[in-house]
C-alpha positions in Angstrom: -36.7 -11.7 -4.9 -34.0 -13.1 -7.2 -33.4 -9.6 -8.6 -33.1 -8.2 -5.2 -30.6 -10.8 -3.9 -28.6 -10.6 -7.2 -28.5 -6.8 -6.9 -27.1 -7.0 -3.4 -24.4 -9.4 -4.5 -23.5 -7.3 -7.5 -23.4 -4.2 -5.3 -21.2 -5.9 -2.7 -18.7 -7.3 -5.3 -18.3 -4.0 -7.0 -18.0 -2.1 -3.8 -15.4 -4.5 -2.4 -12.8 -3.6 -5.1 -10.1 -1.8 -3.0 -9.1 0.8 -5.6 -6.9 2.8 -3.2 -4.9 -0.3 -2.2 -4.6 -1.4 -5.9 -3.5 2.0 -7.3 -0.9 2.7 -4.6 0.7 -0.7 -5.2 0.7 -0.2 -8.9 2.3 3.1 -8.4 5.1 1.6 -6.3 4.0 3.3 -3.1 3.6 0.1 -1.1 0.6 -0.8 1.1 -1.6 2.2 1.8 -2.8 0.5 4.9 0.7 1.2 6.4 0.7 4.8 5.4 -0.9 7.7 7.3 -4.3 6.6 8.9 -4.1 3.2 7.3 -7.3 3.8 5.5 -7.7 2.7 1.8 -9.7 5.7 0.7 -8.8 8.8 -1.2 -8.0 11.0 1.8 -5.3 8.7 2.9 -3.9 8.2 -0.6 -3.6 12.0 -0.7 -1.3 11.7 2.3 1.2 9.9 0.0 1.6 13.3 -1.7 0.3 11.9 -5.0 -2.6 14.1 -5.9 -3.5 12.4 -9.2 -3.6 9.0 -7.6 -5.9 10.3 -4.8 -8.1 11.9 -7.4 -8.3 8.6 -9.3 -9.1 6.7 -6.1 -11.9 9.1 -5.4 -13.4 8.8 -8.8 -13.1 5.0 -8.9 -14.5 4.6 -5.4 -17.4 6.9 -6.3 -17.9 5.3 -9.7 -18.2 1.7 -8.4 -21.0 2.7 -6.1 -22.8 4.6 -8.9 -22.3 1.8 -11.4 -23.7 -0.8 -8.9 -26.8 1.3 -8.4 -27.3 2.2 -12.0 -27.0 -1.3 -13.3 -29.6 -2.6 -10.8 -31.8 0.3 -11.6 -31.8 -0.5 -15.3 -32.3 -4.2 -14.7 -34.8 -4.4 -11.8 -36.0 -0.9 -10.7 -35.5 1.5 -7.9 -35.8 -1.0 -5.0 -33.0 -3.2 -6.5 -30.9 -0.1 -7.1 -31.2 0.9 -3.4 -30.2 -2.6 -2.4 -27.3 -2.6 -4.8 -26.3 0.8 -3.3 -26.4 -0.6 0.2 -24.4 -3.7 -1.0 -21.7 -1.4 -2.5 -21.4 0.4 0.8 -21.0 -2.8 2.7 -18.5 -4.0 0.1 -16.3 -1.0 0.4 -16.4 -0.8 4.2 -16.2 -4.6 4.9 -14.5 -6.2 1.8 -14.1 -10.0 2.1 -10.8 -9.8 0.4 -9.3 -7.6 3.0 -10.6 -9.5 6.1 -13.6 -7.2 6.2 -11.4 -4.2 7.0 -12.1 -1.6 4.3 -12.6 2.0 3.8 -14.9 4.5 5.5 -17.3 4.7 2.6 -17.5 8.5 2.0 -16.6 8.5 -1.7 -18.7 5.4 -2.5 -21.6 7.1 -0.6 -21.4 10.2 -2.7 -21.3 8.1 -5.9 -24.3 6.1 -4.8 -26.3 9.2 -4.0 -25.6 10.8 -7.3 -26.8 7.7 -9.0 -29.9 7.2 -6.9 -31.0 10.8 -6.6 -28.7 13.4 -8.3 -30.1 16.4 -6.3 -29.4 14.5 -3.0 -25.8 13.7 -4.3 -25.1 17.2 -5.5 -26.2 18.7 -2.2 -24.1 16.1 -0.3 -21.1 17.0 -2.4 -21.6 20.7 -2.0 -22.0 20.4 1.8 -18.7 18.3 1.9 -16.9 21.0 -0.1 -18.2 23.8 1.9 -17.3 22.2 5.2 -13.9 21.3 3.9 -13.1 24.8 2.8 -14.3 26.1 6.1 -12.6 23.7 8.5 -10.2 21.6 6.4 -11.2 18.4 8.2 -12.3 15.6 5.9 -14.1 13.5 8.5 -16.2 16.5 9.8 -17.1 17.3 6.2 -18.2 13.8 5.5 -20.2 13.4 8.7 -22.0 16.6 8.2 -22.9 16.0 4.5 -24.1 12.4 5.1 -25.7 13.2 8.4 -27.9 15.7 6.6 -28.6 13.4 3.7 -31.7 11.5 5.1 -33.6 14.8 5.4 -32.5 15.9 2.0 -33.3 12.4 0.7 -36.8 12.5 2.1 -37.5 15.8 0.5 -36.3 14.9 -3.0 -36.9 11.1 -3.1 -39.4 10.0 -0.4 -39.1 7.1 1.9 -36.9 4.8 -0.2 -34.2 7.4 -0.8 -34.4 8.6 2.8 -34.0 5.1 4.1 -31.0 4.4 2.0 -29.5 7.7 3.1 -30.1 6.8 6.8 -28.5 3.4 6.2 -25.4 5.0 4.6 -25.2 7.7 7.3 -25.3 5.1 10.1 -22.7 3.0 8.4 -20.3 6.0 7.8 -20.7 7.2 11.4 -19.8 3.7 12.7 -16.8 3.6 10.5 -15.8 7.1 11.7 -15.9 6.2 15.4 -12.3 7.0 16.0 -12.6 10.2 14.0 -15.5 11.3 16.1 -13.6 10.7 19.3 -10.7 12.8 17.9 -13.1 15.5 16.8 -14.6 15.8 20.3 -11.1 16.2 21.7 -10.0 18.7 19.0 -7.3 16.3 17.8 -8.5 15.4 14.3 -5.9 16.1 11.6 -6.7 18.6 8.9 -6.5 18.0 5.2 -3.0 18.4 3.8 -1.7 18.1 0.4 1.8 17.1 1.5 3.2 13.7 2.7 2.3 13.5 6.3 1.5 10.7 8.7 -1.7 10.9 10.6 -2.9 8.8 13.6 
């Protein structure tokens, strides 16, 4: 029980590091929460026009989830790794340091899945990429990739992985409620590489 609780705390603390906010401030771009969609994730950092910074945010947000899961796996096994992964997701989406107003969890989710079950993570990444190339809508790509992940997780990893994938998918869908409403209205902005404000 101690290992499970410790893993959840470890995951939450690592997941709650707001790399998008930290990097944009260090780069002199101000508060990312006042730019574009107001989100602290890589997609919104990309809207500043700084592609290297967006890539760094993507890698760091993915990496913190993966590291949390891998540390817990090495220390206490698969169950602890799944708990740490869930904690990292909660930390990113509801960080205590930002008044529980964090990111939408997509990059962290992909990092977590790659660490917990690399085939599931690879398929999720490829699904995101394919959808992004077809439709150029980041939210639709993420929702599709993570929405399919419980089925893929069950096939490759059984109940534990499928349960984690379902938790992640539900959390990401909740955090994308506004995006889903815009998608249904045909108003969701597309991915752009230039500076552009989005609702």
